[in-house]
N, C-alpha and C positions, 0 to 999 in steps of 0.2 A: 077593617076588622070589626066593624059594628054589625055586619050582616049576620043573620042566622044561617044555618047550614043550607036551607032551601034557597035563600036569597043568593048565597055565594055560588051555588050550582047554576042558578039562572044567570047570574052576572058573568060567570065563566063561559057560558054558552055564547055570549055576545061577541062583538068585534072589538071591544075596548079592553079593559083590564078587569081582573088580573090575568096574566099570561102564565106560561109554563114554569117560569122561574119562581114566581110567587107561590104557585100551587105546590111546587117542590118543597119550598120552605114550610108551607102549611102542613103538608103531609109528614115532613120530617119532625115537626113539633108533636104530631100525634104518635109517631113511632117512639119518640123519647118518652112521652107521657105514658104509653102502654108499658114500657119497661119500668117506669116508676110505680105503676099500679101493681106489677108483679111483686116488687119489694114490699109494698104496703099490705098485700094479701099474705105476706110471709111472716110478719112480725109476731103474730100470736101463735104460730105453729111450733109444735114441740121440736121438730127437726131443726128449725131455725134457731130457737132458743138455746139448743144444745151446741150450736156452732161455737168454734173458738172465738174469743172476743176480738182478736185481730181481724178475723174474716168479717165479722159483723161491722167492725169499724170501717173496713175497706168498702163494704157495701153501702154504708151510710154516706161515706165520702163520694162514692160514685153517684148515689141518689141525688145528693145536693148539687153536684156538677151537672147532672142531667137536667135538674130543675132550672139551673142558670141557662142551659142551652135552649130550653123551650122558649125562653124569653128572647134569646138571641135570634132564634128562628122567627119569632114574632116580628122583631124589628126588621129582619131581612125580607120578610113577606112584604112589608111596606116599602122598604128601600128598593126592592126589585121592580116594583111598579113604576118607580121614578128613574130607574137606572138608564133607560134608553132615551130619556128626554134630552140629554146632552147631545146625543147623536142626531136626533131630529132637529134640534136647534142649530147644530153646526152645519147640516146640509142646507139650511135656509139662508146661511150667510152669503153676502154678496161676493162676486168673483169677477168683477169688471176690469181689474188690473192685477199685476203680478203680486203686489203687496197683499191685496185682499185674498187672492188665491192661496198664498202662503199661509196667511192667518187662518183661512178656512180649512186648509189641509191639516194644520196643527190641531185645530179645534175638533175636527172629525176623528183624528187619531186619539186625542184625549177622551173623546166621547166613547169610542169603542173600547179603550182601555178600561174605563170605568164600568161600562156595560158588561165587560168580561169579568171584572174583579168581583162583582156581587155574586153571580152564580158559582164562581170558583170558591168563594168563601162559604157558600151554602154547602157545597160538596165536601170541603175540608171539615166543616163542623159536623156533617153527617158521619164522617170517618171517626171523629173524636167521640161522638155519641155511641157509635158501634163498639169502640174500644171499652167504653164504660159499661157495656151490657154484660161482659163476660162473667163477672162474679155473680150477678143477679141470675144469669142464665144457669150457672152451675149449682147455685145454692138456693134459688128462689122456690117458692111454693110449686110443687110438682103439678098441682091442679091448675096452675096458671101458666104453665110452661108454653102453651100455645100462644099466649099473649106476648111472651118474649119473642117467639118465632115470628109472629106477625109484625112486631115492632122492628125486628131485624130486617125483614123484607121491605118494610116501608122506608126505613132509613137508607138501606142500600139502594132501593129504587130511586129515592129522592136524590141521593148523592150522585148517581149516574145520570139521572134526568137533568139535573142542573148543569152538568158538563156539556150537554148538547147545546146550550146557549153560548157557552164559551167557544165551542167548535164552530158554530155558524158565524160568530163574530170574527174569527181568525182570518177568514178569507178577505175581509175588508180592511185589515190592518196592514199598512204599507211600512212595516218595520220588521225586517227579517229576523233580527235578534230577539225582538219581543215575541214574534210569532213562534220561533223555536222554543223560547222559554215557556210560553203558554202550552205548546204541544207537549212538552216534557211534563209539565204539571198535570195536564189532563191524563196522560198515560200513567203517571204515578198514582193519581187519585183512583183511576179505574182499577189498577192492580191492587191497591190497598182495599178498595171496596169488595172486590171479588174474593180476596183472601179472607177478609173478616166475615163476609156473608157465608162462605163455605164453613169456616170454623164455628160460627155461632149457630148456624142451622144444623151442623153436625151434633152440637151439644143438645139442641132441641130434639132432634130425631132420636138420639141415643136415650134421652130421658123419657121419651115416649115409647121406647122399646120398639121402634119402627125401622 
């Protein structure tokens, strides 16, 4: 997280880290931040000042929740870079007898469970952030509505992108119940993302009269 943008791009080009999951979390933080910017560009506008106090309170609450999410995405950016370490360590365990093989298999399973849980959490938080966009999209500064739209697309893309890391891990998990559970969660997340993206971009395009 100490890299500047140019350094991050160069690091991402390499064969080490960060990988797709971390980049998804980073992009999600930008999507949330752009939404917050729309609210900040609205505060001194007459149309915003004339809004019902309840609406302004809802927007303020959404804003502060989005602020919290930007830091959660920050933490997940770091966590995702480490999430696959347990898998790599498990594969290196000895397997010279049945006890060692059993221990190794359990360690591999736990490793893949953890490696799946982090990107799944990224996706779920993207969904949460998308839900928090609605009031800002509807009532935010019309001249910044494109920033809301871009924020929507970034969050939706990040949420679906993170799911790819869950999907690729599933085929290595030898636990049918867990695999089925993860597949259901992936499909639920995909459906929620698609629904929210369509709704929020609909608001954006409507306010753009497009």
